[in-house]
C-alpha positions as CSV (number, residue, x, y, z in Angstrom):
1,T,11.4,-9.1,-19.5
2,M,9.5,-5.7,-19.5
3,T,6.5,-7.3,-17.6
4,V,8.5,-6.6,-14.4
5,E,8.9,-2.8,-15.2
6,I,5.4,-2.6,-16.2
7,G,4.3,-4.2,-13.0
8,H,6.5,-1.8,-11.0
9,F,5.2,1.1,-13.0
10,A,1.5,0.0,-12.4
11,L,2.2,-0.1,-8.7
12,V,3.6,3.8,-8.9
13,L,0.3,4.8,-10.9
14,A,-1.8,2.9,-8.4
15,L,-0.4,5.0,-5.7
16,A,-0.8,8.1,-7.7
17,V,-4.5,7.0,-8.1
18,A,-5.2,6.0,-4.5
19,C,-3.9,9.6,-3.4
20,W,-6.5,10.9,-5.8
21,Q,-9.2,8.8,-4.4
22,M,-8.3,9.9,-0.9
23,L,-8.6,13.5,-1.6
24,A,-11.2,13.9,-4.3
25,P,-14.1,12.2,-2.6
26,L,-13.6,13.9,0.7
27,Y,-13.6,17.3,-0.7
28,G,-16.6,16.4,-2.6
29,A,-18.3,15.0,0.8
30,A,-17.3,18.2,2.4
31,T,-18.7,20.4,-0.2
32,N,-21.6,18.5,-1.4
33,N,-19.9,18.4,-4.9
34,V,-21.4,15.3,-6.5
35,A,-18.7,15.1,-9.3
36,M,-15.8,14.8,-7.0
37,M,-17.6,12.2,-4.8
38,E,-17.9,10.2,-8.1
39,Q,-14.4,10.3,-8.8
40,G,-13.6,8.1,-5.6
41,R,-15.6,5.3,-7.5
42,T,-13.8,5.6,-10.9
43,A,-10.5,5.8,-8.9
44,A,-11.1,2.8,-6.7
45,V,-11.8,0.7,-9.8
46,L,-8.7,2.1,-11.4
47,Q,-6.7,1.4,-8.4
48,L,-7.9,-2.4,-8.5
49,A,-7.0,-2.7,-12.0
50,L,-3.5,-1.1,-11.6
51,I,-2.6,-3.4,-8.6
52,A,-4.1,-6.5,-10.0
53,L,-1.8,-5.8,-13.3
54,S,1.1,-5.2,-10.9
55,F,0.2,-8.6,-9.0
56,L,-0.2,-10.5,-12.4
57,A,3.3,-9.1,-13.7
58,L,5.1,-10.4,-10.3
59,T,3.2,-13.7,-10.7
60,N,4.2,-14.0,-14.6
61,A,7.7,-13.4,-13.3
62,Y,7.4,-16.5,-10.9
63,L,5.7,-18.5,-13.6
64,V,8.5,-18.1,-16.0
65,S,11.1,-18.2,-13.4
66,D,12.6,-14.6,-14.0
67,F,15.8,-14.9,-11.7
68,S,16.6,-11.5,-12.5
69,V,13.9,-10.4,-10.1
70,L,15.4,-10.8,-6.5
71,N,11.9,-11.6,-4.9
72,V,11.7,-14.6,-7.5
73,A,15.4,-15.7,-7.0
74,D,15.0,-15.7,-3.2
75,N,11.4,-17.6,-3.2
76,S,11.3,-19.8,-6.2
77,H,13.0,-22.4,-8.4
78,S,12.5,-23.5,-11.8
79,A,12.0,-27.1,-10.7
80,K,9.1,-26.4,-8.4
81,P,5.5,-27.7,-9.2
82,L,3.3,-25.0,-10.5
83,I,1.4,-24.6,-7.1
84,Y,4.4,-23.6,-5.4
85,K,5.4,-21.1,-8.1
86,I,2.0,-19.4,-7.8
87,S,2.0,-19.5,-3.9
88,G,5.5,-18.3,-3.9
89,V,4.2,-14.8,-5.3
90,W,2.7,-14.4,-1.6
91,G,5.0,-16.6,0.5
92,N,7.3,-13.7,1.2
93,H,7.2,-10.4,2.6
94,E,7.2,-8.3,-0.5
95,G,4.6,-10.5,-2.5
96,S,2.5,-10.8,0.9
97,M,2.4,-7.0,1.0
98,L,1.3,-6.8,-2.7
99,L,-1.3,-9.3,-2.0
100,W,-2.6,-7.4,0.9
101,V,-3.0,-4.3,-1.2
102,L,-4.8,-6.1,-3.8
103,I,-7.4,-7.6,-1.6
104,L,-7.7,-4.1,0.0
105,A,-8.3,-2.7,-3.4
106,L,-10.8,-5.5,-4.2
107,F,-12.8,-4.5,-1.3
108,G,-12.7,-0.9,-2.1
109,A,-13.9,-1.5,-5.8
110,A,-16.7,-3.5,-4.4
111,V,-17.9,-0.7,-2.3
112,A,-17.4,1.5,-5.4
113,L,-19.4,-0.7,-7.8
114,F,-22.0,-2.4,-5.3
115,G,-22.4,0.4,-2.6
116,R,-25.0,2.3,-4.5
117,H,-27.3,1.9,-1.7
118,L,-25.1,3.8,0.8
119,P,-25.6,7.7,1.0
120,M,-23.3,9.2,-1.7
121,S,-21.1,11.2,1.0
122,L,-20.9,7.9,3.2
123,R,-19.7,6.0,0.2
124,A,-17.3,8.9,-0.7
125,R,-15.9,8.8,2.8
126,V,-15.5,5.2,3.0
127,L,-13.7,5.1,-0.3
128,A,-11.5,8.0,0.7
129,V,-10.6,6.1,4.0
130,Q,-9.9,2.9,2.2
131,A,-7.6,4.9,-0.2
132,S,-5.8,6.3,2.7
133,I,-4.8,2.8,4.0
134,G,-3.9,2.0,0.5
135,V,-1.5,5.0,0.1
136,A,0.1,4.1,3.4
137,F,0.7,0.4,2.2
138,L,1.7,1.3,-1.4
139,I,4.1,3.9,-0.1
140,F,5.6,1.2,2.4
141,I,5.7,-1.4,-0.6
142,L,7.4,1.0,-3.0
143,M,10.1,2.4,-0.7
144,A,10.9,-0.2,1.9
145,S,9.3,-3.6,0.4
146,N,9.6,-3.4,-3.4
147,P,8.7,-7.1,-5.1
148,F,10.2,-5.9,-8.4
149,L,13.8,-5.1,-7.5
150,R,16.3,-6.5,-10.3
151,L,19.6,-8.4,-9.8
152,A,22.5,-7.3,-12.0
153,Q,23.8,-10.8,-12.0
154,P,20.6,-13.2,-11.7
155,P,21.4,-16.7,-10.6
156,V,20.9,-19.8,-12.8
157,Q,18.3,-21.2,-10.2
158,G,16.4,-19.7,-7.4
159,Q,16.6,-20.7,-3.9
160,G,13.1,-22.1,-3.8
161,L,10.0,-21.4,-1.7
162,N,10.2,-21.7,2.2
163,P,9.9,-25.4,3.0
164,I,7.4,-24.6,5.7
165,L,5.0,-23.2,2.9
166,Q,5.5,-26.3,0.6
167,D,1.7,-27.7,1.6
168,P,-1.3,-27.0,-0.2
169,A,-3.1,-25.7,2.7
170,L,-0.2,-23.5,3.9
171,A,0.5,-22.3,0.4
172,F,-3.1,-21.0,0.0
173,H,-3.9,-19.7,3.6
174,P,-2.7,-16.1,3.2
175,P,-5.3,-15.1,0.5
176,F,-8.0,-16.4,2.5
177,L,-6.5,-15.1,5.7
178,Y,-6.1,-11.4,4.3
179,G,-9.7,-11.4,2.8
180,G,-10.7,-11.9,6.2
181,Y,-8.9,-9.3,7.7
182,V,-9.7,-6.6,5.0
């Protein structure tokens, strides 16, 4: 389906937005340009929206058992219960990295939306630093750990989720763990 390509494209756009978020507010803070500082807030929210779209596209590929996606073929199976199809999204390196940048972008957007009490130049610099971390992870994901790679000859069934992760507690520990790290 085109959903996978939309997810991949959203990730590429998120990288472009993160680059802007890294540069514009820093320049604004250095030159006391309020408009440039405010662009960091907009970019942080847009970056979150794009990464969330990408994550939802990968989740959809798992839910519909789209085995033309290498990540899904390697980490899911059509007969698995719904809980393991969902946790399969982050139960591998590629999906785990995508979850990491999603949570990172969520915290950045939280600063953008709820950090009004911070001095404007401090908020701009925080958003720029957050974006620089996002840029590094997004480049890594797109260049070396792409969760949206396609298979020319998709299998009929996937290989299934790592058996170690087939426990409800282990299935949901990465989102909580990453939330704590970020």
